[in-house]
N, CA, C and O of each residue as an XYZ file, in Angstrom:
568
protein
N     152.166    -42.463    227.726
C     152.943    -42.834    226.573
C     152.080    -42.625    225.329
O     150.896    -42.962    225.316
N     152.683    -42.073    224.300
C     151.959    -41.753    223.071
C     151.640    -43.016    222.282
O     152.350    -44.017    222.370
N     150.549    -42.952    221.501
C     150.146    -44.070    220.654
C     150.971    -44.096    219.381
O     151.503    -43.077    218.942
N     151.066    -45.295    218.790
C     151.771    -45.433    217.522
C     150.908    -44.864    216.408
O     149.720    -45.175    216.320
N     151.490    -44.042    215.569
C     150.806    -43.421    214.448
C     151.547    -43.822    213.178
O     152.659    -43.352    212.938
N     150.942    -44.688    212.362
C     151.609    -45.195    211.166
C     151.959    -44.063    210.198
O     153.044    -44.073    209.618
N     151.067    -43.094    210.013
C     151.355    -41.977    209.102
C     152.555    -41.176    209.589
O     153.376    -40.725    208.790
N     152.649    -41.005    210.876
C     153.783    -40.291    211.443
C     155.072    -41.074    211.201
O     156.100    -40.500    210.841
N     155.005    -42.387    211.401
C     156.173    -43.224    211.158
C     156.559    -43.185    209.675
O     157.745    -43.168    209.347
N     155.568    -43.169    208.777
C     155.824    -43.078    207.343
C     156.503    -41.746    207.003
O     157.470    -41.719    206.242
N     156.000    -40.646    207.567
C     156.643    -39.347    207.345
C     158.071    -39.360    207.876
O     158.977    -38.822    207.240
N     158.273    -39.976    209.047
C     159.613    -40.091    209.608
C     160.515    -40.864    208.641
O     161.680    -40.510    208.457
N     159.980    -41.910    208.030
C     160.739    -42.693    207.058
C     161.100    -41.891    205.816
O     162.206    -42.022    205.292
N     160.173    -41.061    205.341
C     160.444    -40.209    204.178
C     161.533    -39.193    204.513
O     162.465    -38.989    203.735
N     161.406    -38.565    205.667
C     162.429    -37.613    206.113
C     163.767    -38.333    206.245
O     164.803    -37.814    205.829
N     163.739    -39.515    206.818
C     164.960    -40.296    206.979
C     165.604    -40.644    205.646
O     166.827    -40.622    205.511
N     164.771    -40.964    204.665
C     165.298    -41.293    203.338
C     165.996    -40.083    202.728
O     167.076    -40.208    202.151
N     165.385    -38.929    202.856
C     166.024    -37.703    202.369
C     167.350    -37.492    203.103
O     168.364    -37.156    202.492
N     167.323    -37.694    204.422
C     168.543    -37.546    205.220
C     169.629    -38.533    204.817
O     170.814    -38.199    204.834
N     169.225    -39.753    204.455
C     170.197    -40.755    204.010
C     170.892    -40.284    202.737
O     172.106    -40.435    202.597
N     170.125    -39.712    201.808
C     170.740    -39.197    200.578
C     171.722    -38.065    200.895
O     172.809    -38.001    200.322
N     171.336    -37.182    201.801
C     172.236    -36.102    202.209
C     173.492    -36.698    202.852
O     174.610    -36.319    202.504
N     173.304    -37.628    203.787
C     174.402    -38.240    204.533
C     175.358    -38.993    203.598
O     176.563    -38.743    203.611
N     174.824    -39.907    202.795
C     175.661    -40.686    201.886
C     176.320    -39.793    200.835
O     177.490    -39.980    200.499
N     175.567    -38.825    200.320
C     176.120    -37.942    199.296
C     177.317    -37.168    199.801
O     178.348    -37.098    199.132
N     177.183    -36.591    200.971
C     178.289    -35.812    201.529
C     179.444    -36.721    201.926
O     180.601    -36.376    201.690
N     179.155    -37.877    202.526
C     180.231    -38.811    202.886
C     181.026    -39.221    201.645
O     182.256    -39.190    201.658
N     180.330    -39.602    200.579
C     181.030    -40.021    199.367
C     181.799    -38.877    198.728
O     182.922    -39.066    198.260
N     181.204    -37.695    198.704
C     181.899    -36.541    198.163
C     183.188    -36.269    198.939
O     184.249    -36.073    198.348
N     183.082    -36.260    200.267
C     184.264    -36.012    201.089
C     185.296    -37.130    200.962
O     186.499    -36.867    200.950
N     184.829    -38.378    200.866
C     185.766    -39.501    200.688
C     186.540    -39.358    199.384
O     187.758    -39.536    199.355
N     185.830    -39.037    198.308
C     186.499    -38.908    197.013
C     187.415    -37.689    196.960
O     188.487    -37.744    196.359
N     186.998    -36.588    197.588
C     187.833    -35.388    197.575
C     189.088    -35.535    198.430
O     190.145    -34.998    198.099
N     188.958    -36.273    199.537
C     190.096    -36.390    200.464
C     190.860    -37.697    200.333
O     191.990    -37.803    200.810
N     190.258    -38.698    199.690
C     190.889    -40.015    199.610
C     190.798    -40.791    200.916
O     191.498    -41.789    201.086
N     189.957    -40.356    201.834
C     189.819    -41.014    203.136
C     188.706    -42.059    203.056
O     187.559    -41.736    202.747
N     189.058    -43.306    203.335
C     188.090    -44.401    203.347
C     188.188    -45.246    204.619
O     187.425    -46.196    204.790
N     189.120    -44.905    205.510
C     189.304    -45.650    206.758
C     190.147    -44.796    207.700
O     190.621    -43.721    207.332
N     190.324    -45.294    208.919
C     191.158    -44.610    209.897
C     190.411    -43.509    210.630
O     189.189    -43.389    210.537
N     191.169    -42.716    211.356
C     190.554    -41.655    212.150
C     189.940    -40.561    211.289
O     189.014    -39.878    211.726
N     190.442    -40.386    210.074
C     189.861    -39.395    209.165
C     188.413    -39.685    208.847
O     187.626    -38.769    208.607
N     188.055    -40.978    208.844
C     186.669    -41.345    208.547
C     185.729    -40.849    209.648
O     184.553    -40.591    209.390
N     186.236    -40.717    210.854
C     185.420    -40.185    211.946
C     185.018    -38.738    211.629
O     183.864    -38.357    211.825
N     185.957    -37.946    211.146
C     185.669    -36.551    210.812
C     184.700    -36.438    209.641
O     183.693    -35.737    209.739
N     184.991    -37.120    208.536
C     184.126    -36.951    207.364
C     182.742    -37.557    207.602
O     181.746    -37.035    207.099
N     182.671    -38.647    208.359
C     181.364    -39.224    208.675
C     180.577    -38.296    209.597
O     179.361    -38.165    209.455
N     181.253    -37.663    210.522
C     180.580    -36.729    211.429
C     180.012    -35.531    210.658
O     178.897    -35.088    210.935
N     180.768    -35.015    209.704
C     180.295    -33.893    208.890
C     179.049    -34.294    208.104
O     178.058    -33.563    208.091
N     179.099    -35.458    207.449
C     177.956    -35.887    206.632
C     176.741    -36.177    207.512
O     175.617    -35.831    207.150
N     176.960    -36.804    208.650
C     175.873    -37.130    209.565
C     175.226    -35.852    210.096
O     174.000    -35.756    210.152
N     176.032    -34.883    210.482
C     175.489    -33.648    211.047
C     174.718    -32.829    210.008
O     173.739    -32.166    210.352
N     175.145    -32.867    208.749
C     174.382    -32.192    207.695
C     172.998    -32.822    207.569
O     171.997    -32.121    207.421
N     172.954    -34.145    207.627
C     171.670    -34.844    207.561
C     170.821    -34.537    208.794
O     169.600    -34.426    208.692
N     171.452    -34.402    209.944
C     170.745    -34.111    211.188
C     170.014    -32.769    211.103
O     168.852    -32.673    211.497
N     170.674    -31.753    210.602
C     170.044    -30.438    210.491
C     168.823    -30.539    209.579
O     167.749    -30.037    209.910
N     168.995    -31.184    208.443
C     167.888    -31.395    207.514
C     166.745    -32.142    208.202
O     165.595    -31.707    208.149
N     167.061    -33.256    208.842
C     166.034    -34.097    209.448
C     165.348    -33.420    210.633
O     164.139    -33.563    210.813
N     166.101    -32.695    211.427
C     165.500    -32.018    212.577
C     164.413    -31.049    212.103
O     163.300    -31.044    212.629
N     164.745    -30.243    211.117
C     163.777    -29.248    210.640
C     162.554    -29.915    210.010
O     161.423    -29.508    210.277
N     162.768    -30.927    209.183
C     161.631    -31.618    208.564
C     160.786    -32.351    209.609
O     159.557    -32.328    209.543
N     161.442    -32.996    210.568
C     160.690    -33.700    211.606
C     159.939    -32.731    212.508
O     158.804    -33.000    212.901
N     160.556    -31.622    212.834
C     159.911    -30.628    213.709
C     158.623    -30.097    213.076
O     157.580    -30.046    213.728
N     158.702    -29.708    211.824
C     157.571    -29.021    211.201
C     156.629    -29.926    210.415
O     155.477    -29.558    210.186
N     157.091    -31.098    209.997
C     156.236    -31.948    209.171
C     155.854    -33.246    209.884
O     154.668    -33.558    209.997
N     156.842    -34.005    210.365
C     156.549    -35.305    210.967
C     155.797    -35.167    212.287
O     154.726    -35.748    212.464
N     156.358    -34.402    213.201
C     155.788    -34.293    214.544
C     155.004    -33.005    214.758
O     154.361    -32.835    215.794
N     155.051    -32.099    213.790
C     154.283    -30.850    213.807
C     154.379    -30.120    215.146
O     153.373    -29.754    215.754
N     155.602    -29.924    215.574
C     155.829    -29.291    216.867
C     155.552    -27.787    216.787
O     156.016    -27.101    215.875
N     154.799    -27.303    217.745
C     154.566    -25.865    217.849
C     155.115    -25.345    219.175
O     154.658    -24.334    219.707
N     156.092    -26.056    219.680
C     156.696    -25.680    220.946
C     157.269    -24.277    220.877
O     157.913    -23.903    219.896
N     157.030    -23.512    221.917
C     157.608    -22.169    221.978
C     158.964    -22.199    222.677
O     159.692    -21.206    222.669
N     159.293    -23.310    223.267
C     160.585    -23.457    223.938
C     161.578    -24.107    222.976
O     161.941    -25.274    223.125
N     162.005    -23.322    221.988
C     162.882    -23.831    220.940
C     164.227    -24.310    221.484
O     164.769    -25.307    221.006
N     164.759    -23.617    222.463
C     166.059    -23.990    223.010
C     165.993    -25.359    223.684
O     166.874    -26.197    223.488
N     164.952    -25.579    224.473
C     164.799    -26.870    225.154
C     164.597    -27.988    224.134
O     165.209    -29.051    224.242
N     163.744    -27.748    223.152
C     163.456    -28.755    222.137
C     164.718    -29.076    221.335
O     165.016    -30.245    221.089
N     165.459    -28.044    220.928
C     166.670    -28.271    220.153
C     167.726    -28.984    220.985
O     168.425    -29.857    220.471
N     167.856    -28.626    222.265
C     168.862    -29.292    223.098
C     168.518    -30.769    223.286
O     169.412    -31.614    223.334
N     167.236    -31.077    223.391
C     166.819    -32.482    223.475
C     167.128    -33.207    222.170
O     167.633    -34.329    222.178
N     166.820    -32.554    221.044
C     167.100    -33.159    219.740
C     168.602    -33.379    219.580
O     169.034    -34.417    219.079
N     169.377    -32.417    219.998
C     170.833    -32.537    219.906
C     171.330    -33.728    220.721
O     172.228    -34.450    220.288
N     170.748    -33.928    221.894
C     171.115    -35.084    222.719
C     170.837    -36.394    221.977
O     171.679    -37.292    221.955
N     169.669    -36.495    221.381
C     169.310    -37.705    220.633
C     170.249    -37.881    219.450
O     170.766    -38.975    219.220
N     170.472    -36.802    218.695
C     171.314    -36.890    217.505
C     172.771    -37.195    217.837
O     173.443    -37.888    217.072
N     173.267    -36.692    218.959
C     174.637    -37.023    219.359
C     174.735    -38.531    219.640
O     175.722    -39.173    219.282
N     173.713    -39.078    220.278
C     173.691    -40.533    220.472
C     173.696    -41.263    219.143
O     174.412    -42.250    218.975
N     172.896    -40.780    218.195
C     172.865    -41.372    216.863
C     174.198    -41.226    216.149
O     174.640    -42.141    215.455
N     174.840    -40.073    216.317
C     176.157    -39.847    215.722
C     177.179    -40.830    216.276
O     177.971    -41.395    215.522
N     177.166    -41.034    217.569
C     178.108    -41.975    218.187
C     177.855    -43.386    217.671
O     178.798    -44.104    217.337
N     176.610    -43.781    217.604
C     176.261    -45.111    217.088
C     176.703    -45.239    215.631
O     177.399    -46.188    215.272
N     176.300    -44.290    214.800
C     176.590    -44.325    213.369
C     178.091    -44.308    213.099
O     178.601    -45.154    212.364
N     178.790    -43.356    213.684
C     180.225    -43.218    213.435
C     181.006    -44.391    214.011
O     181.977    -44.847    213.408
N     180.589    -44.880    215.170
C     181.261    -46.046    215.746
C     181.173    -47.259    214.837
O     182.146    -47.997    214.679
N     180.016    -47.462    214.247
C     179.826    -48.595    213.338
C     180.644    -48.411    212.066
O     181.290    -49.351    211.603
N     180.621    -47.192    211.490
C     181.403    -46.931    210.278
C     182.894    -47.117    210.564
O     183.600    -47.753    209.782
N     183.369    -46.569    211.671
C     184.781    -46.716    212.029
C     185.143    -48.185    212.239
O     186.163    -48.657    211.737
N     184.314    -48.896    212.974
C     184.593    -50.303    213.262
C     184.727    -51.125    211.980
O     185.702    -51.855    211.800
N     183.744    -50.999    211.097
C     183.771    -51.813    209.884
C     184.840    -51.376    208.895
O     185.411    -52.222    208.205
N     185.132    -50.069    208.803
C     186.130    -49.618    207.834
C     187.556    -49.768    208.340
O     188.478    -49.961    207.548
N     187.744    -49.681    209.648
C     189.095    -49.636    210.192
C     189.480    -50.901    210.945
O     190.580    -51.417    210.750
N     188.613    -51.406    211.789
C     188.930    -52.607    212.558
C     188.749    -53.853    211.691
O     189.650    -54.689    211.616
N     187.605    -53.982    211.043
C     187.332    -55.133    210.192
C     188.033    -54.967    208.849
O     188.719    -55.882    208.393
N     187.867    -53.818    208.216
C     188.440    -53.563    206.905
C     187.627    -54.222    205.804
O     186.815    -55.110    206.067
N     187.851    -53.783    204.565
C     187.096    -54.345    203.442
C     187.176    -55.873    203.419
O     188.252    -56.456    203.555
N     186.019    -56.504    203.245
C     185.918    -57.965    203.273
C     185.010    -58.442    202.158
O     184.375    -57.643    201.469
N     184.956    -59.753    201.990
C     184.059    -60.398    201.031
C     184.289    -59.904    199.602
O     183.369    -59.906    198.784
N     185.522    -59.479    199.306
C     185.852    -59.022    197.964
C     185.456    -57.590    197.650
O     185.642    -57.136    196.520
N     184.916    -56.868    198.622
C     184.529    -55.481    198.397
C     185.736    -54.563    198.561
O     186.571    -54.780    199.439
N     185.826    -53.548    197.723
C     186.861    -52.526    197.858
C     186.451    -51.499    198.888
O     185.348    -51.564    199.431
N     187.339    -50.544    199.163
C     187.052    -49.557    200.212
C     185.855    -48.654    199.921
O     185.173    -48.235    200.856
N     185.583    -48.345    198.663
C     184.454    -47.466    198.333
C     183.130    -48.149    198.664
O     182.263    -47.551    199.302
N     182.974    -49.385    198.236
C     181.743    -50.128    198.540
C     181.679    -50.426    200.033
O     180.612    -50.327    200.639
N     182.805    -50.787    200.627
C     182.833    -51.165    202.040
C     182.401    -50.021    202.952
O     181.647    -50.243    203.899
N     182.868    -48.794    202.682
C     182.474    -47.666    203.535
C     180.968    -47.417    203.413
O     180.324    -47.016    204.383
N     180.409    -47.654    202.226
C     178.971    -47.476    202.038
C     178.163    -48.578    202.708
O     177.080    -48.312    203.230
N     178.661    -49.796    202.705
C     177.983    -50.876    203.437
C     178.014    -50.603    204.939
O     177.015    -50.785    205.635
N     179.167    -50.168    205.424
C     179.285    -49.822    206.851
C     178.330    -48.684    207.201
O     177.688    -48.698    208.251
N     178.247    -47.708    206.312
C     177.355    -46.567    206.538
C     175.897    -47.020    206.575
O     175.117    -46.530    207.391
N     175.526    -47.948    205.699
C     174.147    -48.444    205.666
C     173.783    -49.126    206.989
O     172.681    -48.935    207.503
N     174.687    -49.902    207.526
C     174.447    -50.558    208.817
C     174.306    -49.500    209.915
O     173.392    -49.566    210.738
N     175.219    -48.525    209.917
C     175.168    -47.457    210.916
C     173.891    -46.642    210.835
O     173.300    -46.298    211.858
N     173.466    -46.332    209.615
C     172.235    -45.561    209.420
C     171.033    -46.338    209.942
O     170.174    -45.772    210.618
N     170.968    -47.619    209.636
C     169.833    -48.434    210.073
C     169.697    -48.485    211.586
O     168.600    -48.327    212.122
N     170.786    -48.702    212.257
C     170.744    -48.793    213.720
C     170.484    -47.418    214.344
O     169.711    -47.305    215.295
N     171.123    -46.381    213.813
C     170.914    -45.035    214.347
C     169.483    -44.553    214.092
O     168.943    -43.776    214.879
N     168.867    -45.010    212.995
C     167.494    -44.602    212.683
C     166.527    -45.050    213.781
O     165.649    -44.289    214.188
N     166.687    -46.263    214.248
C     165.819    -46.770    215.317
C     166.005    -45.909    216.568
O     165.030    -45.476    217.182
N     167.249    -45.670    216.935
C     167.558    -44.816    218.080
C     166.917    -43.434    217.917
O     166.280    -42.928    218.841
N     167.088    -42.827    216.736
C     166.588    -41.476    216.495
C     165.061    -41.407    216.546
O     164.510    -40.461    217.107
N     164.373    -42.390    215.970
C     162.906    -42.355    215.996
C     162.396    -42.425    217.433
O     161.532    -41.643    217.831
N     162.926    -43.352    218.197
C     162.502    -43.493    219.591
C     162.777    -42.204    220.363
O     161.929    -41.735    221.122
N     163.963    -41.638    220.163
C     164.318    -40.399    220.854
C     163.467    -39.221    220.444
O     163.045    -38.434    221.291
N     163.207    -39.086    219.149
C     162.393    -37.966    218.663
C     160.950    -38.089    219.140
O     160.360    -37.116    219.609
N     160.391    -39.275    219.020
C     158.982    -39.471    219.364
C     158.721    -39.337    220.862
O     157.754    -38.691    221.267
N     159.563    -39.933    221.673
C     159.269    -40.011    223.103
C     160.054    -39.029    223.977
O     159.758    -38.888    225.164
N     161.047    -38.352    223.406
C     161.862    -37.445    224.212
C     161.799    -36.014    223.690
O     161.611    -35.080    224.470
N     161.953    -35.833    222.396
C     162.013    -34.475    221.840
C     160.618    -33.917    221.553
O     160.281    -32.822    222.004
N     159.821    -34.656    220.815
C     158.511    -34.173    220.404
C     157.379    -34.932    221.088
O     156.333    -35.168    220.483
N     157.582    -35.310    222.328
C     156.614    -36.143    223.049
C     155.223    -35.513    223.145
O     154.220    -36.227    223.143
N     155.159    -34.215    223.228
C     153.859    -33.549    223.378
C     153.002    -33.706    222.131
O     151.775    -33.705    222.227
N     153.622    -33.842    220.959
C     152.883    -33.962    219.695
C     152.880    -35.388    219.179
O     152.209    -35.678    218.189
N     153.602    -36.272    219.812
C     153.748    -37.639    219.300
C     152.501    -38.456    219.506
O     152.461    -39.627    219.131
């Protein structure tokens, strides 16, 4: 099992922060353009925004955070895709649950509520993604 590297975790956090801006930016843009803030449509727009962030984060994590020099790109990418699909399910499930099942609460409107739901989903998916990237995808460099 690989040792904990604080600098690596910090780089992962920086990459994640960039990914959060990509994810939230695209989600909000799509919400405003389509008027979708709840229901099954939120699954589609959240998936699009999440996947855009995933592509960004995968490349930054591969070359900067974990400094992977793997020559087996297909295997590495398929492992990353497995981790990210798990993160997508976690993230989208949380966004859908809070926007559609719970609905806006505590006096928040749908715009703020979808962003609060997204923040919760991002936080939980981030833990999943770090563990998966460090110990499953880039284990040789972790």
